[in-house]
C-alpha positions, 0 to 999 in steps of 0.5 A: 500500500502506498501513501498515494493510494490511500490519499487517493481514496481519502480524497476522492470526489465524491468520497466513498467509504472504504475499509483498511486491511492490515497484515494481521487480518484485521480491518478498519472502516473509514466512513468519512473523510474527516474520520482519517488523519495522516501525519506529515511524513505519511507513515502513521494514520489515525482513524476515528472508528467510533465515539472516543475510539481511534485506531493508530496505524502504521501504513507499512502494515496496510495490505489493501483498501476495499470499497462498499462491495468488497472490491479491492482498489489497485493502482494503475 
């Protein structure tokens, strides 16, 4: 997963909710663009997943993004 791929999904117009999948098999939903923050260096992202709950994720551990119907977003 690259920073550019994540940014493309995060800043898509119109925004489409997506799920971030990690190498350990877990996943985190991103339901709105304001729920995701990427650090300036790009290696760490923070996702608000519920009331008073966040996930801090190392981008190097992200394996793929999937959208509403489970399709994987692939780079061209």
